[in-house]
A tleap script that builds the chain and sets N, CA, C and O, in Angstrom:
source leaprc.protein.ff14SB
mol = sequence {
  NMET ILE LEU ASN PRO ASP VAL LEU LEU LEU
  ASP GLU PRO THR THR ALA LEU ASP PRO ARG
  SER GLN SER HIE MET ILE ASP PHE LEU SER
  ALA GLY GLY GLY THR GLN THR THR VAL THR
  ALA THR ASN ASP LEU SER ILE VAL GLU GLU
  ILE ALA ASP ARG CYS TYR VAL LEU ASP GLY
  GLY ARG VAL ALA ALA ARG GLY THR PRO ARG
  GLU ILE LEU ALA ASP GLU PRO LEU LEU ARG
  ARG ALA ARG LEU LEU HIE VAL HIE ARG HIE
  ARG HIE GLU SER GLY VAL LEU HIE SER HIE
  PRO HIE ARG PRO GLY HIE HIE ASP HIE ILE
  ALA PRO ALA LEU SER SER SER PRO GLN PRO
  PRO VAL LYS GLU LYS GLY PRO SER CSER
}
set mol.1.N position { -13.278 -15.428 9.544 }
set mol.1.CA position { -14.371 -15.014 8.768 }
set mol.1.C position { -15.313 -16.147 9.153 }
set mol.1.O position { -15.197 -17.191 8.512 }
set mol.2.N position { -16.110 -16.087 9.990 }
set mol.2.CA position { -16.862 -17.316 10.454 }
set mol.2.C position { -18.153 -17.518 9.593 }
set mol.2.O position { -18.653 -18.630 9.423 }
set mol.3.N position { -18.635 -16.408 9.082 }
set mol.3.CA position { -19.749 -16.442 8.028 }
set mol.3.C position { -19.434 -16.908 6.745 }
set mol.3.O position { -20.269 -17.432 6.008 }
set mol.4.N position { -17.960 -16.692 6.380 }
set mol.4.CA position { -17.424 -16.815 5.083 }
set mol.4.C position { -18.387 -16.173 4.091 }
set mol.4.O position { -19.082 -16.875 3.356 }
set mol.5.N position { -18.438 -14.670 4.064 }
set mol.5.CA position { -19.309 -13.777 3.128 }
set mol.5.C position { -18.583 -14.053 1.811 }
set mol.5.O position { -17.495 -14.603 1.635 }
set mol.6.N position { -19.500 -13.508 0.872 }
set mol.6.CA position { -19.042 -13.539 -0.473 }
set mol.6.C position { -18.520 -12.562 -0.828 }
set mol.6.O position { -17.741 -12.664 -1.776 }
set mol.7.N position { -18.726 -11.334 -0.255 }
set mol.7.CA position { -18.127 -10.216 -0.247 }
set mol.7.C position { -17.574 -9.481 0.966 }
set mol.7.O position { -18.290 -9.524 1.967 }
set mol.8.N position { -16.433 -8.817 1.053 }
set mol.8.CA position { -15.590 -8.345 2.056 }
set mol.8.C position { -15.607 -6.896 1.814 }
set mol.8.O position { -15.069 -6.605 0.746 }
set mol.9.N position { -16.075 -5.873 2.504 }
set mol.9.CA position { -15.741 -4.492 2.337 }
set mol.9.C position { -14.766 -4.071 3.270 }
set mol.9.O position { -15.058 -4.403 4.419 }
set mol.10.N position { -13.668 -3.428 3.153 }
set mol.10.CA position { -12.712 -2.814 4.093 }
set mol.10.C position { -12.411 -1.506 3.565 }
set mol.10.O position { -12.132 -1.245 2.394 }
set mol.11.N position { -12.512 -0.534 4.753 }
set mol.11.CA position { -12.176 0.837 4.797 }
set mol.11.C position { -10.585 0.787 5.479 }
set mol.11.O position { -10.451 0.362 6.626 }
set mol.12.N position { -9.661 1.151 4.859 }
set mol.12.CA position { -8.229 1.175 5.397 }
set mol.12.C position { -7.728 0.303 6.446 }
set mol.12.O position { -7.230 0.622 7.526 }
set mol.13.N position { -7.940 -0.848 5.956 }
set mol.13.CA position { -7.504 -1.855 6.709 }
set mol.13.C position { -6.218 -1.875 7.454 }
set mol.13.O position { -6.193 -2.622 8.433 }
set mol.14.N position { -5.165 -1.208 7.182 }
set mol.14.CA position { -3.968 -1.152 7.677 }
set mol.14.C position { -3.722 -0.057 8.590 }
set mol.14.O position { -2.815 -0.047 9.423 }
set mol.15.N position { -4.663 0.968 8.378 }
set mol.15.CA position { -4.461 2.201 9.024 }
set mol.15.C position { -4.451 1.991 10.674 }
set mol.15.O position { -5.376 1.387 11.217 }
set mol.16.N position { -3.433 2.488 11.363 }
set mol.16.CA position { -3.248 2.582 12.841 }
set mol.16.C position { -2.940 1.244 13.299 }
set mol.16.O position { -3.292 1.034 14.460 }
set mol.17.N position { -2.432 0.378 12.756 }
set mol.17.CA position { -1.868 -1.075 13.032 }
set mol.17.C position { -0.376 -0.946 13.137 }
set mol.17.O position { 0.251 -0.234 12.353 }
set mol.18.N position { 0.228 -1.667 14.152 }
set mol.18.CA position { 1.580 -1.731 14.115 }
set mol.18.C position { 2.195 -2.380 13.202 }
set mol.18.O position { 1.417 -3.179 12.679 }
set mol.19.N position { 3.430 -2.427 12.671 }
set mol.19.CA position { 3.948 -2.938 11.651 }
set mol.19.C position { 3.935 -4.469 11.446 }
set mol.19.O position { 4.121 -4.898 10.307 }
set mol.20.N position { 3.745 -5.246 12.383 }
set mol.20.CA position { 3.709 -6.541 12.700 }
set mol.20.C position { 2.118 -6.800 12.176 }
set mol.20.O position { 1.797 -7.718 11.422 }
set mol.21.N position { 1.262 -5.867 12.698 }
set mol.21.CA position { -0.139 -6.030 12.426 }
set mol.21.C position { -0.618 -5.711 11.165 }
set mol.21.O position { -1.680 -6.153 10.727 }
set mol.22.N position { 0.191 -4.890 10.503 }
set mol.22.CA position { 0.041 -4.479 9.191 }
set mol.22.C position { 0.295 -5.537 8.045 }
set mol.22.O position { -0.415 -5.840 7.087 }
set mol.23.N position { 1.612 -6.032 8.472 }
set mol.23.CA position { 2.001 -7.485 7.707 }
set mol.23.C position { 1.007 -8.508 7.816 }
set mol.23.O position { 0.881 -9.242 6.836 }
set mol.24.N position { 0.285 -8.703 8.798 }
set mol.24.CA position { -0.632 -10.006 8.984 }
set mol.24.C position { -1.936 -9.462 8.260 }
set mol.24.O position { -2.734 -10.314 7.868 }
set mol.25.N position { -2.179 -8.345 8.083 }
set mol.25.CA position { -3.267 -8.073 7.393 }
set mol.25.C position { -3.021 -8.201 6.085 }
set mol.25.O position { -3.853 -8.814 5.416 }
set mol.26.N position { -1.986 -7.725 5.524 }
set mol.26.CA position { -1.498 -7.869 4.168 }
set mol.26.C position { -1.505 -9.260 3.709 }
set mol.26.O position { -2.074 -9.604 2.673 }
set mol.27.N position { -0.750 -10.211 4.631 }
set mol.27.CA position { -0.883 -11.317 4.246 }
set mol.27.C position { -2.164 -12.164 4.171 }
set mol.27.O position { -2.162 -13.168 3.459 }
set mol.28.N position { -3.334 -11.790 4.917 }
set mol.28.CA position { -4.838 -12.064 5.043 }
set mol.28.C position { -5.439 -11.802 3.678 }
set mol.28.O position { -6.056 -12.633 3.011 }
set mol.29.N position { -5.207 -10.654 3.372 }
set mol.29.CA position { -5.804 -9.840 2.186 }
set mol.29.C position { -5.155 -10.507 0.966 }
set mol.29.O position { -5.881 -10.959 0.081 }
set mol.30.N position { -3.832 -10.589 0.881 }
set mol.30.CA position { -3.218 -11.438 -0.295 }
set mol.30.C position { -3.628 -12.788 -0.430 }
set mol.30.O position { -3.586 -13.276 -1.559 }
set mol.31.N position { -4.011 -13.468 0.511 }
set mol.31.CA position { -4.489 -14.965 0.474 }
set mol.31.C position { -6.034 -14.856 0.048 }
set mol.31.O position { -6.654 -15.909 -0.098 }
set mol.32.N position { -6.676 -13.641 -0.156 }
set mol.32.CA position { -8.176 -13.442 -0.678 }
set mol.32.C position { -9.088 -12.993 0.711 }
set mol.32.O position { -10.273 -12.684 0.589 }
set mol.33.N position { -8.610 -12.993 1.628 }
set mol.33.CA position { -9.458 -12.609 2.848 }
set mol.33.C position { -10.446 -13.312 3.183 }
set mol.33.O position { -11.395 -12.861 3.826 }
set mol.34.N position { -10.331 -14.705 2.723 }
set mol.34.CA position { -11.293 -15.720 3.042 }
set mol.34.C position { -12.690 -15.561 2.481 }
set mol.34.O position { -13.644 -16.161 2.976 }
set mol.35.N position { -12.819 -14.632 1.299 }
set mol.35.CA position { -14.087 -14.465 0.589 }
set mol.35.C position { -13.768 -14.769 -0.760 }
set mol.35.O position { -12.696 -15.284 -1.076 }
set mol.36.N position { -14.722 -14.449 -1.619 }
set mol.36.CA position { -14.921 -14.532 -3.018 }
set mol.36.C position { -14.459 -13.300 -3.287 }
set mol.36.O position { -13.391 -13.250 -3.898 }
set mol.37.N position { -15.035 -12.196 -2.961 }
set mol.37.CA position { -14.580 -11.065 -3.456 }
set mol.37.C position { -14.135 -10.094 -2.310 }
set mol.37.O position { -14.879 -10.139 -1.330 }
set mol.38.N position { -13.062 -9.209 -2.223 }
set mol.38.CA position { -12.475 -8.393 -1.320 }
set mol.38.C position { -12.334 -6.981 -1.950 }
set mol.38.O position { -11.442 -6.725 -2.760 }
set mol.39.N position { -13.399 -5.941 -1.476 }
set mol.39.CA position { -13.023 -4.510 -1.906 }
set mol.39.C position { -12.510 -3.763 -0.763 }
set mol.39.O position { -12.979 -3.725 0.375 }
set mol.40.N position { -11.444 -3.155 -1.245 }
set mol.40.CA position { -10.546 -2.491 0.023 }
set mol.40.C position { -10.226 -0.962 -0.521 }
set mol.40.O position { -9.582 -0.705 -1.538 }
set mol.41.N position { -10.731 -0.149 0.248 }
set mol.41.CA position { -10.576 1.288 0.243 }
set mol.41.C position { -9.301 1.747 0.864 }
set mol.41.O position { -9.309 1.631 2.089 }
set mol.42.N position { -8.242 2.223 0.367 }
set mol.42.CA position { -7.017 2.617 0.849 }
set mol.42.C position { -6.329 3.611 0.139 }
set mol.42.O position { -6.367 3.702 -1.088 }
set mol.43.N position { -5.609 4.468 0.989 }
set mol.43.CA position { -4.661 5.429 0.462 }
set mol.43.C position { -3.411 5.142 0.539 }
set mol.43.O position { -2.551 5.957 0.204 }
set mol.44.N position { -3.113 3.871 1.019 }
set mol.44.CA position { -1.868 3.269 1.390 }
set mol.44.C position { -1.368 2.523 0.100 }
set mol.44.O position { -1.528 1.310 -0.036 }
set mol.45.N position { -0.778 3.284 -0.802 }
set mol.45.CA position { -0.505 2.630 -2.352 }
set mol.45.C position { 0.855 1.535 -2.089 }
set mol.45.O position { 1.064 0.717 -2.985 }
set mol.46.N position { 1.582 1.530 -1.113 }
set mol.46.CA position { 2.384 0.471 -0.852 }
set mol.46.C position { 1.859 -0.890 -0.624 }
set mol.46.O position { 2.699 -1.777 -0.472 }
set mol.47.N position { 0.702 -1.177 -0.578 }
set mol.47.CA position { 0.159 -2.443 -0.279 }
set mol.47.C position { -0.721 -2.784 -1.474 }
set mol.47.O position { -1.185 -3.924 -1.512 }
set mol.48.N position { -0.988 -1.985 -2.391 }
set mol.48.CA position { -1.925 -2.280 -3.409 }
set mol.48.C position { -1.369 -3.537 -4.442 }
set mol.48.O position { -2.086 -4.448 -4.856 }
set mol.49.N position { -0.355 -3.412 -4.658 }
set mol.49.CA position { 0.015 -4.634 -5.616 }
set mol.49.C position { -0.033 -5.995 -4.886 }
set mol.49.O position { -0.154 -7.000 -5.585 }
set mol.50.N position { 0.052 -6.120 -3.540 }
set mol.50.CA position { 0.202 -7.189 -2.830 }
set mol.50.C position { -1.259 -7.600 -2.645 }
set mol.50.O position { -1.482 -8.808 -2.568 }
set mol.51.N position { -2.233 -6.785 -2.567 }
set mol.51.CA position { -3.594 -7.214 -2.250 }
set mol.51.C position { -4.660 -7.050 -3.121 }
set mol.51.O position { -5.811 -7.330 -2.785 }
set mol.52.N position { -4.315 -6.542 -4.406 }
set mol.52.CA position { -5.525 -6.215 -5.304 }
set mol.52.C position { -4.758 -6.803 -6.830 }
set mol.52.O position { -3.557 -6.908 -7.080 }
set mol.53.N position { -5.983 -7.131 -7.716 }
set mol.53.CA position { -5.470 -7.309 -8.979 }
set mol.53.C position { -6.166 -6.462 -9.913 }
set mol.53.O position { -5.798 -6.353 -11.083 }
set mol.54.N position { -7.246 -5.806 -9.389 }
set mol.54.CA position { -7.717 -4.536 -9.975 }
set mol.54.C position { -7.846 -3.409 -9.214 }
set mol.54.O position { -8.106 -3.537 -8.018 }
set mol.55.N position { -7.695 -2.222 -9.748 }
set mol.55.CA position { -7.830 -0.893 -8.932 }
set mol.55.C position { -8.813 -0.076 -9.472 }
set mol.55.O position { -9.170 -0.211 -10.642 }
set mol.56.N position { -9.293 0.777 -8.713 }
set mol.56.CA position { -10.122 1.787 -9.242 }
set mol.56.C position { -9.567 2.975 -8.340 }
set mol.56.O position { -9.305 2.815 -7.148 }
set mol.57.N position { -9.420 4.123 -8.982 }
set mol.57.CA position { -9.059 5.442 -8.527 }
set mol.57.C position { -10.131 6.242 -8.366 }
set mol.57.O position { -10.707 6.524 -9.417 }
set mol.58.N position { -10.582 6.700 -7.363 }
set mol.58.CA position { -11.522 7.859 -7.189 }
set mol.58.C position { -11.054 9.237 -6.703 }
set mol.58.O position { -10.278 9.429 -5.767 }
set mol.59.N position { -11.685 10.245 -7.534 }
set mol.59.CA position { -11.242 11.515 -7.505 }
set mol.59.C position { -12.755 12.320 -7.509 }
set mol.59.O position { -13.587 12.235 -8.412 }
set mol.60.N position { -12.897 13.207 -6.127 }
set mol.60.CA position { -13.929 14.070 -6.165 }
set mol.60.C position { -15.483 13.223 -6.449 }
set mol.60.O position { -16.471 13.731 -6.979 }
set mol.61.N position { -15.356 11.754 -5.911 }
set mol.61.CA position { -16.730 10.837 -5.868 }
set mol.61.C position { -16.893 10.302 -7.142 }
set mol.61.O position { -17.975 9.762 -7.376 }
set mol.62.N position { -15.881 10.344 -8.189 }
set mol.62.CA position { -15.928 9.352 -9.624 }
set mol.62.C position { -14.805 8.749 -9.706 }
set mol.62.O position { -13.790 9.029 -9.068 }
set mol.63.N position { -14.976 7.674 -10.704 }
set mol.63.CA position { -13.868 7.006 -10.911 }
set mol.63.C position { -12.999 7.668 -11.899 }
set mol.63.O position { -13.402 7.849 -13.048 }
set mol.64.N position { -11.658 8.093 -11.458 }
set mol.64.CA position { -10.680 8.550 -12.575 }
set mol.64.C position { -9.905 7.864 -13.356 }
set mol.64.O position { -9.338 8.222 -14.389 }
set mol.65.N position { -9.902 6.515 -12.637 }
set mol.65.CA position { -9.122 5.389 -13.711 }
set mol.65.C position { -9.431 4.170 -13.056 }
set mol.65.O position { -9.829 4.030 -11.899 }
set mol.66.N position { -9.194 3.245 -13.968 }
set mol.66.CA position { -9.258 1.965 -13.466 }
set mol.66.C position { -8.216 0.904 -14.329 }
set mol.66.O position { -8.038 0.938 -15.546 }
set mol.67.N position { -7.705 0.137 -13.548 }
set mol.67.CA position { -6.533 -0.918 -14.085 }
set mol.67.C position { -5.990 -1.468 -13.245 }
set mol.67.O position { -6.362 -1.335 -12.080 }
set mol.68.N position { -4.750 -2.401 -13.652 }
set mol.68.CA position { -4.205 -3.393 -12.905 }
set mol.68.C position { -3.391 -2.361 -11.756 }
set mol.68.O position { -3.391 -1.134 -11.844 }
set mol.69.N position { -2.814 -3.027 -10.842 }
set mol.69.CA position { -2.182 -2.136 -9.732 }
set mol.69.C position { -0.920 -1.595 -10.671 }
set mol.69.O position { -0.720 -0.380 -10.683 }
set mol.70.N position { -0.286 -2.241 -11.253 }
set mol.70.CA position { 0.926 -1.930 -11.935 }
set mol.70.C position { 0.683 -0.600 -12.910 }
set mol.70.O position { 1.479 0.340 -12.894 }
set mol.71.N position { -0.512 -0.618 -13.771 }
set mol.71.CA position { -0.792 0.479 -14.666 }
set mol.71.C position { -1.125 1.571 -13.609 }
set mol.71.O position { -0.551 2.649 -13.770 }
set mol.72.N position { -1.942 1.450 -12.585 }
set mol.72.CA position { -2.229 2.670 -11.725 }
set mol.72.C position { -1.093 3.212 -11.224 }
set mol.72.O position { -1.002 4.436 -11.136 }
set mol.73.N position { -0.261 2.540 -10.903 }
set mol.73.CA position { 1.069 2.934 -9.930 }
set mol.73.C position { 1.894 3.690 -10.907 }
set mol.73.O position { 2.365 4.785 -10.597 }
set mol.74.N position { 2.095 3.142 -12.102 }
set mol.74.CA position { 2.952 3.858 -12.904 }
set mol.74.C position { 2.610 5.096 -13.705 }
set mol.74.O position { 3.419 5.748 -14.365 }
set mol.75.N position { 1.062 5.393 -13.546 }
set mol.75.CA position { 0.545 6.589 -14.024 }
set mol.75.C position { 0.800 7.872 -12.948 }
set mol.75.O position { -0.184 8.348 -12.382 }
set mol.76.N position { 1.930 8.328 -12.727 }
set mol.76.CA position { 2.517 9.400 -11.994 }
set mol.76.C position { 1.430 10.677 -12.007 }
set mol.76.O position { 1.011 11.179 -10.964 }
set mol.77.N position { 1.008 11.159 -13.448 }
set mol.77.CA position { -0.004 12.427 -13.485 }
set mol.77.C position { -1.296 12.107 -12.662 }
set mol.77.O position { -1.794 12.895 -11.858 }
set mol.78.N position { -1.796 10.831 -12.960 }
set mol.78.CA position { -2.939 10.485 -12.367 }
set mol.78.C position { -2.800 10.395 -10.551 }
set mol.78.O position { -3.641 10.805 -9.752 }
set mol.79.N position { -1.656 9.822 -10.274 }
set mol.79.CA position { -1.588 9.830 -8.864 }
set mol.79.C position { -1.553 11.188 -8.067 }
set mol.79.O position { -2.056 11.439 -6.971 }
set mol.80.N position { -0.831 11.990 -8.904 }
set mol.80.CA position { -0.542 13.542 -8.657 }
set mol.80.C position { -2.033 14.215 -8.517 }
set mol.80.O position { -2.313 14.913 -7.542 }
set mol.81.N position { -3.016 13.933 -9.632 }
set mol.81.CA position { -4.189 14.703 -9.560 }
set mol.81.C position { -5.024 14.111 -8.458 }
set mol.81.O position { -5.635 14.885 -7.721 }
set mol.82.N position { -5.104 12.874 -8.282 }
set mol.82.CA position { -5.774 12.148 -7.246 }
set mol.82.C position { -5.091 12.568 -5.738 }
set mol.82.O position { -5.694 12.228 -4.720 }
set mol.83.N position { -4.222 13.077 -5.671 }
set mol.83.CA position { -3.331 13.570 -4.376 }
set mol.83.C position { -3.133 12.126 -3.519 }
set mol.83.O position { -3.428 11.955 -2.336 }
set mol.84.N position { -2.580 11.186 -4.400 }
set mol.84.CA position { -2.163 10.045 -3.683 }
set mol.84.C position { -0.611 10.079 -3.603 }
set mol.84.O position { -0.131 9.111 -3.012 }
set mol.85.N position { 0.155 10.877 -4.016 }
set mol.85.CA position { 1.532 10.625 -3.758 }
set mol.85.C position { 1.954 11.080 -2.460 }
set mol.85.O position { 1.518 12.162 -2.068 }
set mol.86.N position { 2.886 10.289 -1.598 }
set mol.86.CA position { 3.240 10.509 -0.548 }
set mol.86.C position { 4.199 11.782 -0.571 }
set mol.86.O position { 4.961 11.840 -1.537 }
set mol.87.N position { 4.253 12.689 0.260 }
set mol.87.CA position { 5.328 13.765 -0.055 }
set mol.87.C position { 6.438 13.588 1.128 }
set mol.87.O position { 6.234 13.812 2.321 }
set mol.88.N position { 7.587 13.166 0.574 }
set mol.88.CA position { 8.886 12.747 1.487 }
set mol.88.C position { 9.530 14.091 2.104 }
set mol.88.O position { 9.827 14.938 1.262 }
set mol.89.N position { 9.759 14.371 3.301 }
set mol.89.CA position { 10.325 15.587 3.630 }
set mol.89.C position { 11.630 15.050 4.425 }
set mol.89.O position { 11.654 14.101 5.208 }
set mol.90.N position { 12.599 15.793 4.081 }
set mol.90.CA position { 14.059 15.719 4.783 }
set mol.90.C position { 14.889 16.661 4.663 }
set mol.90.O position { 14.920 17.363 3.652 }
set mol.91.N position { 15.768 16.837 5.773 }
set mol.91.CA position { 16.819 17.877 5.852 }
set mol.91.C position { 18.211 17.677 5.431 }
set mol.91.O position { 18.929 16.822 5.949 }
set mol.92.N position { 18.597 18.471 4.486 }
set mol.92.CA position { 19.851 17.986 3.913 }
set mol.92.C position { 21.174 18.256 4.845 }
set mol.92.O position { 20.932 19.034 5.768 }
set mol.93.N position { 22.307 17.851 4.802 }
set mol.93.CA position { 23.193 18.311 5.778 }
set mol.93.C position { 23.579 19.823 5.916 }
set mol.93.O position { 24.362 20.244 6.768 }
set mol.94.N position { 22.940 20.588 4.983 }
set mol.94.CA position { 23.283 22.319 4.666 }
set mol.94.C position { 22.250 22.796 5.591 }
set mol.94.O position { 22.272 23.947 6.027 }
set mol.95.N position { 21.188 21.793 5.957 }
set mol.95.CA position { 20.143 22.427 6.882 }
set mol.95.C position { 19.003 22.776 6.159 }
set mol.95.O position { 18.009 23.182 6.762 }
set mol.96.N position { 19.020 22.652 4.739 }
set mol.96.CA position { 17.851 23.172 3.918 }
set mol.96.C position { 16.841 22.009 3.999 }
set mol.96.O position { 17.193 20.861 3.730 }
set mol.97.N position { 15.421 22.356 4.422 }
set mol.97.CA position { 14.583 21.220 4.520 }
set mol.97.C position { 13.925 20.964 2.912 }
set mol.97.O position { 13.476 21.885 2.230 }
set mol.98.N position { 13.958 19.926 2.598 }
set mol.98.CA position { 13.501 19.641 1.135 }
set mol.98.C position { 12.365 18.563 1.155 }
set mol.98.O position { 12.466 17.569 1.875 }
set mol.99.N position { 11.440 18.752 0.466 }
set mol.99.CA position { 10.446 17.937 -0.033 }
set mol.99.C position { 10.221 17.673 -1.564 }
set mol.99.O position { 10.566 18.402 -2.493 }
set mol.100.N position { 9.571 16.478 -1.619 }
set mol.100.CA position { 9.239 16.195 -2.804 }
set mol.100.C position { 8.283 14.714 -2.953 }
set mol.100.O position { 8.494 13.928 -2.029 }
set mol.101.N position { 7.528 14.365 -3.732 }
set mol.101.CA position { 6.741 13.215 -3.809 }
set mol.101.C position { 7.484 12.205 -3.931 }
set mol.101.O position { 8.607 12.169 -4.436 }
set mol.102.N position { 6.717 11.123 -3.349 }
set mol.102.CA position { 7.400 9.719 -3.643 }
set mol.102.C position { 6.527 8.627 -4.052 }
set mol.102.O position { 5.559 8.336 -3.350 }
set mol.103.N position { 6.805 7.957 -5.201 }
set mol.103.CA position { 6.011 7.060 -5.688 }
set mol.103.C position { 5.836 5.880 -4.512 }
set mol.103.O position { 6.660 5.918 -3.598 }
set mol.104.N position { 4.952 4.977 -4.483 }
set mol.104.CA position { 5.086 3.917 -3.750 }
set mol.104.C position { 6.176 3.014 -4.149 }
set mol.104.O position { 6.497 2.821 -5.322 }
set mol.105.N position { 6.832 2.368 -2.937 }
set mol.105.CA position { 7.877 1.396 -3.042 }
set mol.105.C position { 9.155 1.911 -3.362 }
set mol.105.O position { 10.006 1.133 -3.792 }
set mol.106.N position { 9.472 3.387 -3.180 }
set mol.106.CA position { 10.436 4.048 -3.388 }
set mol.106.C position { 11.290 4.366 -2.196 }
set mol.106.O position { 12.110 5.281 -2.267 }
set mol.107.N position { 11.148 3.699 -1.170 }
set mol.107.CA position { 11.676 4.290 -0.047 }
set mol.107.C position { 12.841 3.083 0.361 }
set mol.107.O position { 12.890 1.966 -0.153 }
set mol.108.N position { 13.608 3.526 1.247 }
set mol.108.CA position { 14.714 2.546 1.975 }
set mol.108.C position { 14.138 1.776 2.827 }
set mol.108.O position { 13.273 2.434 3.405 }
set mol.109.N position { 14.180 0.592 3.244 }
set mol.109.CA position { 13.771 -0.163 4.096 }
set mol.109.C position { 14.773 -0.276 5.424 }
set mol.109.O position { 15.993 -0.432 5.375 }
set mol.110.N position { 14.072 -0.175 6.450 }
set mol.110.CA position { 14.820 -0.121 7.927 }
set mol.110.C position { 14.976 -1.919 8.042 }
set mol.110.O position { 14.078 -2.702 7.731 }
set mol.111.N position { 16.191 -2.263 8.508 }
set mol.111.CA position { 16.369 -3.534 8.883 }
set mol.111.C position { 15.540 -3.582 10.043 }
set mol.111.O position { 15.173 -2.579 10.655 }
set mol.112.N position { 15.192 -4.990 10.398 }
set mol.112.CA position { 14.541 -5.287 11.555 }
set mol.112.C position { 15.146 -5.133 12.674 }
set mol.112.O position { 16.349 -5.385 12.599 }
set mol.113.N position { 14.695 -4.744 13.910 }
set mol.113.CA position { 15.389 -4.619 15.153 }
set mol.113.C position { 15.739 -5.747 15.640 }
set mol.113.O position { 15.032 -6.716 15.365 }
set mol.114.N position { 16.957 -5.936 16.518 }
set mol.114.CA position { 17.311 -7.220 16.938 }
set mol.114.C position { 16.502 -7.919 17.838 }
set mol.114.O position { 16.060 -7.130 18.673 }
set mol.115.N position { 16.158 -8.949 18.003 }
set mol.115.CA position { 15.367 -9.540 18.953 }
set mol.115.C position { 15.924 -10.959 19.246 }
set mol.115.O position { 16.843 -11.464 18.600 }
set mol.116.N position { 15.326 -11.510 20.207 }
set mol.116.CA position { 15.810 -12.823 20.651 }
set mol.116.C position { 15.012 -13.872 19.798 }
set mol.116.O position { 15.525 -14.977 19.627 }
set mol.117.N position { 13.744 -13.578 19.234 }
set mol.117.CA position { 13.180 -14.430 18.480 }
set mol.117.C position { 13.556 -14.152 17.140 }
set mol.117.O position { 13.854 -13.005 16.805 }
set mol.118.N position { 13.570 -15.379 16.119 }
set mol.118.CA position { 13.870 -15.481 14.607 }
set mol.118.C position { 12.780 -14.549 13.955 }
set mol.118.O position { 11.610 -14.587 14.334 }
set mol.119.N position { 13.204 -13.742 12.993 }
set mol.119.CA position { 12.096 -13.115 12.115 }
set mol.119.C position { 11.895 -13.646 10.893 }
set mol.119.O position { 12.861 -13.850 10.158 }
set mol.120.N position { 10.717 -13.921 10.533 }
set mol.120.CA position { 10.311 -14.485 9.215 }
set mol.120.C position { 11.036 -13.592 8.072 }
set mol.120.O position { 11.360 -12.409 8.168 }
set mol.121.N position { 11.193 -14.384 7.061 }
set mol.121.CA position { 11.876 -13.720 5.789 }
set mol.121.C position { 10.828 -12.688 5.224 }
set mol.121.O position { 9.632 -12.977 5.243 }
set mol.122.N position { 11.215 -11.639 4.786 }
set mol.122.CA position { 10.254 -10.453 4.232 }
set mol.122.C position { 10.461 -10.665 2.743 }
set mol.122.O position { 11.500 -11.013 2.183 }
set mol.123.N position { 9.367 -10.410 2.247 }
set mol.123.CA position { 9.068 -10.600 0.761 }
set mol.123.C position { 9.164 -9.018 0.250 }
set mol.123.O position { 8.296 -8.151 0.351 }
set mol.124.N position { 10.387 -8.927 -0.282 }
set mol.124.CA position { 10.527 -7.562 -0.914 }
set mol.124.C position { 9.849 -7.443 -2.280 }
set mol.124.O position { 9.804 -8.403 -3.049 }
set mol.125.N position { 9.301 -6.203 -2.581 }
set mol.125.CA position { 8.897 -6.098 -4.139 }
set mol.125.C position { 9.543 -4.831 -4.389 }
set mol.125.O position { 9.399 -3.810 -3.716 }
set mol.126.N position { 10.514 -5.032 -5.759 }
set mol.126.CA position { 11.076 -3.759 -6.018 }
set mol.126.C position { 10.263 -3.171 -7.190 }
set mol.126.O position { 9.181 -3.681 -7.480 }
set mol.127.N position { 10.758 -2.095 -7.886 }
set mol.127.CA position { 9.917 -1.418 -8.805 }
set mol.127.C position { 9.832 -2.182 -9.999 }
set mol.127.O position { 8.925 -1.957 -10.800 }
set mol.128.N position { 10.885 -3.267 -10.247 }
set mol.128.CA position { 10.797 -3.965 -11.481 }
set mol.128.C position { 9.883 -5.352 -11.251 }
set mol.128.O position { 9.642 -6.148 -12.159 }
set mol.129.N position { 9.555 -5.451 -10.276 }
set mol.129.CA position { 8.812 -6.841 -10.038 }
set mol.129.C position { 7.382 -6.642 -9.997 }
set mol.129.O position { 6.630 -7.601 -9.821 }
savepdb mol mol.pdb
quit
């Protein structure tokens, strides 16, 4: 940030980024984004606890809720009303296709692919952290 702005406005900053670039963006935002205030609009709830200390949920152009990331992410009825829950789909061994909402942070993590270069440690955040 060459001009060191007082406020940085970002709209979906991790959308369409490869996983490594997403991680770099989250690290940048977690460090404050190089500004006094960063306002981020995102539907990716998996990054909210890492990048924000306050959240506002918008629904129909109005503020539907405000609170800490933990408070907002714990309010499943709010997330359903605001259409922010990810719908997970999978096929059972019986062949039946099943779908259900997934709360942020409740996915199994895939081990990083083998590579000749060492991978940095991954900071995991579980539901209780």
